[in-house]
N, C-alpha and C positions, 0 to 999 in steps of 0.2 A: 650237329653237333650247335650249340649257341658259344656264339665269340664274345669275349668283354674285353673292351681295352683300358686298360689300366693304365693311367700318367701318373698317381700323386708317387713323389720322391722317398720322401719320409718313410709311405707305405713300404715301400720296395725295401729301402734299406736297413730298416728296424725289424730285427729278427721278433718272430713273439707266432703265438696260434691263430692270427689271423693269416699268415701265410697255411697252415694246415686243412683252414677250414674254407678257405678259397679251393686251393686244390683238389680236395675231398667233395667241393659241388662237383665236379666232373665237367665242367666250360672250359672251353678252351681259351688261355690267359695273351694275350700281345700287351706286350710293354713299350712302354714313349717315357721319352724323360720329361716330366711338362716340367714347368706351366706350359702348355703350346699356346703356341698364335693363331690367327683363325686361321690364318694362310694353313698352316699344318693339318690343323679340325679339318678341314674343307678336302684336304689329301686324302684323310682316310675314315671320311665319312662315307657310309654305306658297308661296310661292310661288316659290320658292331650289331649284336642283339644288345648291349647292353656300355655302356662308361663307366666305370669305376674310376673318377674325376678330383682331382684339385682344384686350382684355379686357372684351367684352360680357357682358350675365348671358348663357349656355346653361344654366338648366335643363332640368332634366323636362319640364316641363310647356312649354318653349319647343321642345322635342325632337319630344315630342309633337306638338304643332301643325303640323312641319316636315315630317311624316310624310305621308306616302311619298314624297313630292317627294326632300325634301332626302336627296342620295347620299355626301357626304364633307363633314370640315370640316378646314378645311386655318386649323392655327394661327398665326398672326404672333408668332414670337419663341418663349419656353422655357413662361414659366409656365401650366398649365392649371386652377388651382384655381376660376375663374371657371366653369368648363364643366362639368357633369356627364358627367364620363368614366365613369361604371359603367351611366348611360344609355346613353351613348354605344355602349359594349360588346351592352349586353341589346340593344340596337334591330337592332345591324349598323352602326353608322355610323363606319366608316376617320375616324379622328381622329390627325390629322398634324401635327407641329412641330419648331421649328429649332434643335435642338440646337448649343452652340461657336459662334454667328456675333455676341454681344454681351459677350464676358466680359472685354476687352480694355476697351471702350466703359464696362461699367459699374465696373472697377475703377479708372481715371481716374475716374469723375466720386466715387465714393466719396473719392477723396484728397484733390478739388478741394472739397467738403464738409468734410472735417476741417480743411485749411486754412481754409476760409472763418472756420469756428467758433474755432477755436484762434487765430487772428489778429482778428478783427473785420473780417473784408473787407469785409460785405455792408455794415455802421450804419457804418463810416468811409468808403467811397466814397458812399455816397447822402448824407453830412453833408459831404461836399466839392460834391456836384454841387448842393448845397442852399445853398452859398456861405459852409458853417461848416469851419475847416479845425479838426477834432474830431478827434482824436491816443491811441489807447487802447493799454496794453501787452497783448500776448500772450504766449503759450505757443511753446514749440518742444513738436515732435510725434519731433524724436529722442531715445531712451533713456525714452519712455512703453512701457508695456505692453500690447497692442491685443491684445482676447480676440476671433479671426473663429468666430463658429457659422455652420457651412458650408462644409467644403471642396471644394465642387465645383468648377468650372472659375472662375467667379467667385472665389470664394472663395481660391483658391489662388493668382490675379491679385494678389489684395491683399497676401497675404503675401509675394511674393516686390518688390512695391511697397514694402512696410514693411520688407521688409531693407536697400532701396536706402537708406530715413530711418534706419537706424541702429536700429531701433525690437526692442522683445522680444514674441513673437508665442506668444501662446498658441492652439492649435486642440480645434475640436470637432465632432465628426464622427462618425454612426452607421458611416460605413462608412470607416473611418481608411486614409488615403493615407499607410502605411507611409515606402516610398522617398521621397516626393515631400517627407515633414515630415523627415525625416533629412537628405536635403540642405539644406532651408533651416533647417534647428535649428529644429521648431515643435513645441515643446511639449503632449505630448496631455493633457485633461483630461477625466472622466468625468460631468458633471455641470453643468448649468446654473449653477448656484451656486457650482460653482468658481470659472468665469468669470466671475461679477459680482461676486465678493469679492476678488478678485488683478489686476481690468483697471480702467486708467486710460481706456481706449476699448474700448466692446465695437461690434463691427462685423457687424452680421447677414444673412446670405447665406443663410438656409436654406429650403425651403418650408413656405410655410402649412399645418399639419394640425389638427386638432384637440388635439395636445398642445403645439405652439406658438402658435397663436392666444390673444393677450394676454400671448406669455410676459413680454412688458414690462411691468409693474405694477405696485400700491404693496408687497406686498408682496416681488416680485424688487428693485425700486430701495432697498429699505430692508436691504439685502447687500450692495451695489455700492458704492465709494469714494467720500465725498465729492465733490462735484463733477464725476462722470464724465462724461464725453462718451457721446452713443451717437450713431451714425450706421446709416440704416436705406435701403439700396437693394434691398428684396426686397419686401416686401408692408407695405401699412399694418397690416394686422392683428394684427401680429405685436405692434403696440404698444396700448396703451389711453389714446387719445387723452384723456383727462377729465383718468387716473393722471398723466399725463407733464406735462401744463398745469400740473398743480400742483407736481412737484415742481420743476419748470421756474422758478413764480413764488416758491418755498421759498426754490431757490436747493438743493435734495437734488441736484440733476442738473444742474452749469455747462453744459452744451450738449447740442441734439436739432437734428440736420441729418438732414432723411429726403427722398428723391424720392417717395415712394410717401404716402400716405394711407386711414384709412379711405372715409372718402368723395370719391368724385374725379369731377366737381372740388368742393370744399367746401364749405358754406352757409356764409352772412356768421356765421352765429355761431359756426360750427366751434371746438373750445376751442382749437386748437392757432396760429392765425391771429394772435391777440394775447397767445401766452406772450414772454417773455422770451429771450433766449439759443437762438430758435430758427428755425433758415435752413431754408425748404420753397420743393424746385424744382418744377414741375409735372409728374413720372413724364416723367425726359428721360433720363434715366441711361445709358437704349442706343438714345439720337437724336443719331445723328450719321452724316455723310451717308455713310461708309466702313459703320458697322453699318447702316443702314437699308438698304445695297443688297443686303450678304449675310444678311439677315434676308426681305429682299422678295423677292429672286430665290429661295432656300430656298423659303419658301410659295411660291409661284407654280408651279414646278418641281413640289412637293409635289402642290402639287391638279392643273395639268396631266396627270400623270402617272397619280393615283384617275382623272381623267374621263377618260383615255384605258386604262383597265382597270390598271395597270401599277402595281406596288409603288414605295411615293414614298421618299423619302428616309430618313428618320425618320419613326415612328409611331408613338404612345401606350401605344395599343390592341391587342391582338391580335385583327383584324375582316378578314376577306376583302375586297380590292377590288373593288367590283361590274364587271359588264360595261360595257364601255366605252359611254362617251355621244357621244365626240368623236373 
């Protein structure tokens, strides 16, 4: 019997045809509630032919302990920064992922967060629920200049919606989408500092790399407009949490709205939990019924194809698919 470790909670919690597809594959499924830290993954490693994972810590140590049994890793979603991709490639483990399944959902969530900050929606709604008629004056986003860092699928969808709100858009990406930028009148800049200095709103949609880790910290914040609003639907580690908390306390940053943190779930003393004008959602940007079904079906199909010795729909690394197990 082929054993599969399933960790992603939205996959497990959301009904849909992905459950029937996985159950019908004939594999033995072991369920855990991720994202799992390295310590838990090390406990589990060695007993599974495949991982169907979310944002679990799949380090080189986890990979080494998983061999020789582990044959494939199917990533539910896009981001693979929690996985040692180089290690997978070196050890001959195919790593699949699901591009193009959640860009609409995350872009919509980005604007939900943005409007939440600018109109103080959560604070006022909570006050009414508690019996207080608290009325605060907010701001329009029409006419604001938004800097979109990262113009992949999600960043492009954010641009489209920003134009619908009649915002001015500045974009930054190493791989500049010329035709798209011309169609949607996106002004190109070359450096992070150009975004920081000119934008009322900064929306993060870039990968986590050595260059982008702690991209938003005290130095970069000092170059931004007073009361800038920052939206993060990418990775928590793009922002230095302690520096952001201090900037919110001082009023230097007008608002921070994020769907991701550097520690998930956060500890009770995480610096952003009590910071003013900080709106945090629990990594649900891609968690809609529509998006979950798309991601889950693609992740499951990738998994089953690999276990059958067939090419997946999308693969991160250039590794041969192993001999069929099912």
